[in-house]
Structure formats: C-alpha cells, structure tokens
C-alpha positions in Angstrom: 50.2 212.4 5.3 50.0 208.7 6.4 47.6 207.6 9.1 49.8 204.8 10.7 53.4 204.8 11.4 55.4 201.8 12.4 57.8 201.7 15.3 61.5 201.6 14.7 62.8 198.3 13.5 63.5 197.0 17.1 60.0 197.8 18.3 56.6 196.2 17.5 54.6 199.1 19.0 52.4 201.1 16.6 51.8 204.8 16.9 48.6 206.5 15.6 48.5 210.1 14.2 45.2 211.8 14.3 44.3 214.1 11.3 43.7 217.8 11.8 40.1 218.8 12.2 40.5 221.1 9.1 40.7 218.0 7.0 37.5 216.3 8.2 35.1 217.8 5.7 37.2 216.4 2.8 37.3 212.8 4.1 35.2 210.4 2.3 33.0 207.7 3.8 35.6 205.1 2.9 38.2 207.0 4.7 36.0 207.1 7.9 35.5 203.4 7.8 39.2 202.8 7.3 40.0 205.1 10.2 37.5 203.4 12.5 38.8 200.0 11.8 42.3 201.3 12.4 41.3 202.8 15.7 39.5 199.5 16.8 42.5 197.4 15.8 44.9 199.7 17.6 42.9 199.8 20.9 42.4 196.0 20.8 46.2 195.6 20.7 46.7 197.7 23.9 46.9 195.9 27.3 46.9 197.6 30.7 48.8 195.6 33.3 48.4 196.3 37.1 51.1 195.9 39.7 50.0 192.4 40.7 49.6 191.2 37.1 51.7 189.9 34.3 51.1 189.5 30.6 52.1 186.3 28.9 52.5 186.6 25.1 52.8 183.5 22.9 54.7 184.7 19.9 55.3 182.9 16.7 58.6 181.4 18.0 58.9 182.2 21.7 57.0 183.1 24.9 57.4 186.6 26.4 56.4 187.6 29.9 55.8 191.3 30.8 55.4 192.3 34.5 53.2 195.2 35.6 52.5 198.0 36.0 52.7 198.8 32.3 50.8 199.7 29.2 51.7 197.3 26.4 50.9 197.4 22.7 50.8 193.8 21.4 52.8 192.8 18.4 51.1 192.4 15.0 51.6 188.6 14.8 51.0 186.6 18.0 49.4 183.2 18.7 47.8 184.2 22.0 48.1 186.4 25.1 46.9 186.1 28.6 46.8 188.3 31.7 47.4 186.5 35.0 47.5 187.6 38.6 50.8 187.3 40.2 50.9 184.8 43.1 51.0 186.3 46.6 53.0 184.1 49.1 52.7 184.6 52.8 55.5 184.1 55.4 54.7 180.4 55.8 53.8 179.7 52.2 55.8 178.5 49.2 55.2 177.0 45.8 57.1 174.7 43.4 57.7 176.0 39.8 58.7 173.9 36.8 60.2 175.2 33.6 58.4 173.4 30.8 61.3 173.7 28.4 64.2 172.4 30.6 62.1 170.4 33.1 63.9 172.0 36.0 62.1 172.7 39.2 62.6 175.4 41.8 61.0 176.5 45.1 59.8 180.1 45.7 59.3 181.0 49.4 57.2 183.8 50.8 56.7 186.5 51.7 56.7 187.9 48.1 54.7 188.7 45.0 55.7 185.8 42.6 56.0 186.6 38.9 56.5 183.6 36.6 59.2 183.6 34.0 58.7 182.4 30.4 57.7 178.8 30.2 57.1 178.5 33.9 54.2 176.7 35.5 53.2 176.1 39.1 53.0 172.4 40.2 49.7 172.2 42.2 49.2 170.1 45.3 45.6 169.0 46.1 44.4 171.5 43.4 46.1 174.5 45.0 49.1 176.5 43.9 50.3 177.6 47.3 51.7 175.1 49.9 52.1 175.6 53.6 55.6 175.3 55.2 56.1 173.5 58.6 56.7 175.3 61.9 58.5 173.2 64.5 58.3 173.3 68.3 61.1 172.4 70.6 59.9 168.7 70.7 59.2 168.3 67.0 61.1 167.3 64.0 60.6 166.5 60.3 62.4 164.3 57.8 62.5 165.0 54.1 63.7 162.6 51.4 64.9 163.8 48.0 63.2 161.6 45.4 66.0 162.4 42.9 69.0 161.5 45.0 67.5 159.5 47.9 69.2 161.7 50.5 67.3 162.3 53.7 67.4 165.6 55.5 66.4 166.0 59.2 65.2 169.3 60.7 64.7 169.6 64.4 62.8 172.3 66.4 62.7 175.1 67.2 62.4 176.5 63.6 59.8 178.8 62.1 59.6 177.8 58.4 60.7 174.4 57.0 60.4 174.3 53.2 61.1 171.1 51.3 63.3 171.3 48.2 61.8 171.0 44.7 62.3 167.2 44.7 61.8 166.6 48.5 58.7 165.1 50.1 57.8 164.7 53.8 59.2 161.3 54.7 56.8 160.7 57.6 53.8 162.5 56.1 53.9 165.3 58.7 55.7 166.6 61.7 56.9 164.0 64.2 57.0 164.2 68.0 60.3 163.6 69.7 60.2 161.0 72.4 60.1 162.6 75.9 61.8 160.3 78.4 61.6 160.7 82.1 64.5 159.5 84.4 62.9 156.0 84.8 62.1 155.5 81.1 64.0 154.2 78.1 63.4 153.4 74.4 65.2 151.4 71.8 65.9 152.8 68.3 66.9 150.8 65.2 68.8 152.1 62.2 66.8 150.4 59.3 69.8 150.9 57.0 72.3 149.0 59.1 70.1 147.1 61.6 72.1 148.6 64.5 70.1 149.2 67.7 70.8 151.8 70.3 69.1 152.4 73.7 68.3 155.9 74.9 67.4 156.4 78.6 65.9 159.5 80.2 65.9 162.2 81.2 66.0 163.7 77.6 64.3 164.4 74.3 65.1 161.8 71.7 65.1 162.7 68.0 65.3 160.2 65.2 68.1 160.4 62.7 67.8 159.9 58.9 67.0 156.2 58.7 66.0 155.4 62.3 62.7 154.2 63.8 61.4 153.6 67.3 61.2 150.0 68.3 57.8 150.1 70.0 56.8 152.5 72.7 58.9 153.8 75.5 59.3 151.5 78.5 59.7 151.8 82.2 63.0 150.7 83.7 62.8 147.9 86.3 63.5 148.7 89.9 65.7 145.8 91.1 65.5 145.4 94.9 65.3 142.7 97.6 62.1 141.3 96.1 62.5 141.9 92.4 65.0 140.5 89.8 65.1 140.6 86.0 65.7 137.7 83.7 67.6 139.1 80.7 68.6 137.5 77.4 71.6 138.7 75.4 70.4 138.6 71.8 74.0 138.6 70.5 75.1 135.5 72.5 71.7 134.0 73.2 72.5 133.5 76.9 70.3 134.3 79.8 71.3 135.7 83.1 69.4 136.9 86.2 70.1 140.5 87.4 69.7 140.8 91.2 72.0 143.7 91.9 70.0 146.6 93.3 69.6 149.3 90.6 67.3 151.0 88.1 67.9 148.4 85.3 67.8 149.5 81.7 68.7 146.8 79.1 71.6 147.5 76.8 71.2 147.5 73.0 71.8 143.8 72.8 69.7 142.8 75.8 66.1 141.9 76.0 64.0 141.6 79.2 62.3 138.2 79.3 60.6 138.4 82.6 60.5 140.5 85.8 60.6 137.9 88.6 59.4 138.3 92.1 61.1 136.6 95.0 59.4 133.3 96.0 58.7 133.2 99.7 57.7 130.0 101.5 56.1 129.7 105.0 57.4 127.1 107.5 54.6 124.7 106.3 55.0 125.3 102.6 57.2 123.7 99.9 57.7 124.0 96.1 59.4 122.1 93.3 61.8 123.8 90.9 62.8 121.9 87.7 66.1 123.1 86.3 67.5 123.1 82.7 68.6 119.4 83.0 65.1 118.3 84.0 66.0 117.6 87.6 63.5 118.4 90.3 64.8 120.4 93.3 62.7 120.6 96.4 62.5 123.8 98.5 61.1 123.7 102.0 60.1 126.8 104.0 61.4 125.2 107.2 65.0 125.5 105.9 66.3 129.0 106.3 68.4 128.9 103.1 65.4 127.8 101.0 62.5 129.8 102.4 63.1 132.7 100.0 64.8 132.7 96.6 64.7 133.9 93.0 63.8 131.4 90.2 67.1 130.7 88.4 67.4 131.0 84.6 66.2 128.1 82.5 64.2 126.9 85.5 60.4 126.6 86.2 58.1 126.0 89.1 56.6 122.5 88.7 52.8 122.7 88.7 50.8 119.8 90.1 47.4 119.1 88.5 45.1 117.6 91.1 41.4 116.5 90.9 38.8 118.5 92.7 35.1 118.2 93.5 33.4 115.9 96.0 33.7 113.1 93.4 37.0 114.3 92.0 35.4 114.5 88.5 37.4 117.6 87.4 41.2 117.5 87.2 42.0 121.2 86.9 43.3 122.2 90.3 46.7 123.7 89.7 49.1 123.6 92.7 52.4 125.5 92.6 53.0 126.0 96.4 52.3 122.8 98.4 50.8 123.1 101.9 52.3 120.4 104.1 49.9 121.0 107.0 47.2 118.4 107.8 44.0 119.3 106.0 40.4 118.1 105.4 39.2 116.8 102.1 35.5 115.8 101.5 34.4 112.9 99.3 31.3 111.4 97.9 30.9 108.1 96.0 28.5 105.2 95.5 28.7 101.6 96.8 26.3 98.7 97.1 25.4 96.6 100.1 25.1 92.8 100.3 21.4 93.0 99.9 21.8 95.0 96.6 21.0 98.5 98.0 23.0 101.3 96.3 24.2 103.9 98.7 25.7 107.3 98.3 28.3 107.9 101.0 29.5 111.3 102.1 32.5 111.9 104.3 35.8 113.5 104.8 39.5 112.7 105.1 41.9 114.3 107.5 45.2 113.8 105.7 48.7 115.1 105.4 51.7 115.0 103.0 54.7 113.6 104.9 57.1 112.7 102.0 57.0 115.2 99.1 59.6 113.4 97.1 57.7 110.1 97.2 54.5 111.8 96.3 55.9 113.4 93.2 57.6 110.2 92.2 54.6 107.9 92.5 51.6 110.1 91.6 50.6 113.1 89.6 47.1 113.3 91.1 47.4 112.9 94.9 43.8 113.8 95.8 42.4 111.7 93.0 44.4 108.7 94.0 43.4 109.0 97.7 39.7 109.2 96.9 39.8 106.4 94.4 41.7 104.0 96.8 39.2 104.8 99.6 36.3 104.2 97.3 37.7 100.8 96.4 38.0 100.0 100.1 34.5 101.1 100.8 33.0 99.1 98.0 34.9 96.0 99.2 33.7 96.4 102.9 30.2 97.6 102.3 29.5 94.7 99.9 29.9 92.3 102.8 27.1 93.7 105.0 23.4 94.3 104.6 21.8 97.7 104.7 20.7 97.2 108.3 24.2 96.1 109.4 25.7 99.1 107.6 23.3 101.5 109.4 24.4 100.1 112.7 28.1 100.0 112.1 29.0 102.5 109.3 31.5 104.3 111.6 33.3 101.0 112.3 33.4 100.3 108.5 34.9 103.7 107.9 37.5 103.1 110.5 38.4 99.8 108.9 38.8 101.4 105.5 42.1 103.1 106.4 43.2 101.4 109.7 42.8 97.9 108.4 44.4 98.6 105.1 47.4 96.2 104.9 48.7 97.8 101.6 51.4 100.5 101.5 49.3 102.6 99.1 49.4 105.8 101.2 52.9 105.4 102.5 54.2 104.8 99.0 52.7 108.1 97.8 54.1 110.0 100.8 50.7 110.8 102.5 49.2 109.8 105.8 45.5 109.5 106.6 44.8 110.6 110.2 41.1 109.9 110.1 38.3 109.0 107.8 34.7 109.8 108.7 31.3 109.1 107.1 29.3 112.2 107.7 26.2 111.0 105.8 24.6 108.5 103.4 21.5 108.1 101.4 20.1 105.6 98.9 20.8 106.2 95.3 17.4 104.9 94.2 14.3 107.0 95.1 12.1 104.1 96.1 14.8 102.6 98.4 15.5 106.1 99.8 11.8 106.5 100.7 11.8 103.1 102.5 15.0 104.0 104.2 13.6 107.4 105.2 10.5 105.7 106.6 12.8 103.3 108.6 14.9 106.2 109.9 11.7 108.2 110.7 10.3 105.2 112.7 13.6 104.7 114.5 13.7 108.4 115.3 10.1 108.3 116.6 11.0 105.3 118.7 14.0 107.0 120.1 11.9 110.1 120.8 9.3 108.0 122.6 12.0 106.3 124.6 13.5 109.6 125.4 10.2 111.0 126.5 9.6 107.9 128.7 13.0 108.2 130.2 12.3 111.9 130.9 9.0 111.0 132.6 10.6 108.3 134.7 13.4 110.6 135.6 10.8 113.2 136.8 9.0 110.6 138.9 12.3 109.4 140.3 13.2 112.9 141.2 9.8 113.3 142.9 10.3 110.0 145.0 13.8 111.1 145.9 12.4 114.4 147.0 9.8 112.6 149.3 12.5 110.4 150.7 14.6 113.4 151.5 11.6 115.1 153.0 10.9 112.1 155.4 14.5 112.0 156.3 14.4 115.6 157.2 11.3 115.0 159.3 12.9 112.1 161.2 16.0 114.2 161.9 13.7 116.9 163.2 11.9 114.5 165.6 15.3 113.2 166.9 16.4 116.7 167.5 13.2 117.6 169.3 13.3 114.4 171.5 16.9 115.1 172.4 16.1 118.6 173.3 13.1 117.5 175.5 15.3 114.9 177.3 18.0 117.5 177.9 15.4 120.0 179.2 14.0 117.3 181.6 17.4 116.3 182.8 18.3 119.9 183.5 15.1 120.4 185.4 15.8 117.2 187.5 19.3 118.3 188.3 17.9 121.7 189.4 15.3 120.0 191.6 17.9 117.7 193.2 20.1 120.6 194.0 17.3 122.4 195.7 16.5 119.2 197.8 20.2 118.8 198.5 20.4 122.3 199.7 17.3 121.9 201.8 18.6 118.8 203.5 22.0 120.4 204.2 20.2 123.3 205.8 18.0 121.1 207.8 20.9 119.1 209.1 22.7 122.1 210.3 19.5 123.1 212.2 19.4 119.8 214.1 
C-alpha cells in the first residue's frame, strides 16, 4: 500500500493514510525517517484560519485569497503565503482599497468585517488603514472635490456619516460652519468660478455652494434715521449716492458702503465750510434755519483749517472743522526791544472775533498766526521808540495804540475784528537786566507801600481830629440847649410870680 495519495486532478490537497499497527514491527529505520518527514511536510502545509482572518497565497501564476473559518492544505508549489487579520470597520469608519493589477480604487464603509480580494491593498492615511467619516450638525457642511474629474460635491447637515469617494478629498480640509445671520446682519458671497457676487441677509443659515467663498466676515446693516445716512458706491457704474430714506439698509450685490455719515449740526454761533466736487467752497451758518443741520453730499468734504497754537504760535497743528463765530480770548507772548536796547518779553491777550468768514478764508490760511504776527510787528515798532522807564509808565497806552492806531486794513481784510488788546505782564529777556528791573520794581513797590502806610496814618489822625471836632460841636450844642432850658425855666418862673402879684393887687383893689 502507498503512504501518500494525491487529490483528484482539480484539487491540490493531499491526504495521508496511516499504516496499520500490525505492520510496525516490519518497518525499517529508513521507512520511519521517510514517514516522519512526510508527516512534518504534511502538517507544515496545513493552515487554520479563524473567522476574522484570511489567507493570501501567492501561487506561481496568480494570487488566491481564502476567507475564514477554514482548514486549508497549501498547494505543493507556492511562492509565499500570509495570514492576515480582516479589517473591522465601525459605523463612522471607512477605508480606501486599490487593486494593484487594474489600479481601480473603491471605498468600503462600516460597520463590517472587511476581507480583501486578490491583489487588493489598503491605501493608508497618516499611517493608518481606517479613516473616520464626518458627522454633520444642522449648521455644518462639507465640500468634496474629485481629483479625477474636478467635480465638487456639497453635503449639508444634518447627516450622520459623510464618506468621500475613492478619488475625493475634503476641499476645505474639514467641516465648515454655515454663516448664522441675525435679522440685522448680512454677508456677501462670491462665486470664484464666475466672479458673481450675491448678498444674503438674515435671518437665516447661509451655506456655500460648490465654488463659493465668503467675502470677509458678516456685517451689520446700517440703521438709516434722522441723524444717520449712508454713502454708497455702485461698483458696476462707479457712481456714488447718499441714502437718507429711513430703513435698515443692506447694500445690494453691486453696492459698497463707503461711509456712514452722521448729520452735521451747527449752533447759532457756528459755521463750517463744505468743498464740493468742483472745488467750490460753500459756507453753512447755524443762524440760518435751512443750513443748521445737513448731511455731507457725495464727492464733498469738510474744509479743515490749520491754525497755529501756543503762546508764541510756534506749532501749526490746530485743526478746525467747525468755526466758532463768538468773540474769544487768545493769549500771546513775544519779544521786543526798547529804545535803550532792553529786550522785553511781553505777555498779553487779544479779545477778537470773526466777522467775515468768506474774507478770512480768501486771504489767510492761518488766522491766529497772522493776528499774532501782525500785533508783534506793531509792538516792535512802538516799543522801539520808548525807553524802558517810559514803557513801564505807559505800556497800557502802547498796547491800546497797537490796534486802535493801526491805519492798515490788515484785520478787516482778513474778516476779523480786534475788540481789545491787553498787556498782562512783561519781564526782561536777559537775566542781569531782569534783576535790575526787579530791583527797580521792588523799590517802587516799597515806596508805594510806604506812601500807602503814611496815607493810612494821616487818615487815622484826620479821623481822630474830625472826631474831636465833632465832639466839641456836640458839647457846644449841649451848652446851647442847657442855656435855652435855663432861660425858659426863669421866664416861666417870672411869669408865675407876676401872675401872683397881679392876683394880689386885684384882690387888694377890690378890698379898698
């Protein structure tokens, strides 16, 4: 009897017959060795495959895959074999498989136990076989682009498992949030394929289409009311217009908000200058009812005046947009030199007013600087004609002459009026001269204090003498009154005595 039997022609499985035990004593050593090798060879060709495993056999001409559970006897002639675990995919998992012969790719989605077919291999991502599908909420969406065809697919929530195709990739890298718009919000969306722009306003959820993108963040609509207007440019025609109709304004797809303009309000004493698109200056005065409140028209701007500031007007950075027409004070400080070559620093103030705004704008672009510079020239001219002592005695007179005796039309030409000019203080520029002047002033002050003290003492003595005089007058009046009273008393007594004598004589005459 033969020890090994081959399978039928269509099978590569070998069967082993074991000899009866009655034959064992007659078996030679060579037969035992041959039998052992046959048993080892046979057992090494047997593979046991579990339920979650598969056996991949590389034959001489083709690849064979056997899924478990099975017991498999390997063919006699093979290149290699390998037992692999089947891939377990969960509900939100998938994998991409490529056939190495045809190059085709396919997607397998869980939940399942995945068994590979012949010549299949798993395309790994980040070193992993399994990939995670996307789960979308109500305000989420994803876009997938097919790298083979270029077609874009959009999936919007709510969906539990979004799986890309074998050639699809996430266009935005991950899930995207839909734009949540409230009733007062809007956003612009551009189709990057055609360049078309659309505007979406709330209240809604906005999802992007295949080739769309948000143009910036969402914006708040403008509340146009009595004090608010919107300057809008139409990007298709290039024209500007001002929206003043009361509404919740949202620009259209072709419109762009250039500026939100507040109404300009002028008090009765205020004015402003508006320059239009032709360069003409228009003057608005608060005292005129039709001009006291207005919106700045398109292509117009408020003219800004740049005036000098500081006591010496050394910095020209004071920007004026609304002009105050009320009289106002303005301080100054500048140097001048007397006839005896003493340099003084004068301090003072103007009380001035704008009376003709058009003339001011026409003739000067620095009103405060021109006023102070002209006054300084006048002070230098007048102070140079007097000595220090004369200046100290009549500096107020000199200050009055600076603007009242000015024969030029400098101020009138510039539309301003100087009501008064006062010198509030002065000191010498040089320290040594200042010390001398301080000593003179101190001596003058001491002399005035002494005179004041003497006048006070004289006034006290005069008051005392006047008091004595008044006292003597009072005494004389008292004596006159006492004398008059004594005379009156004597007179009354004499009259009383004469009445008694008269009565006595009358009685005596009647007796006789």
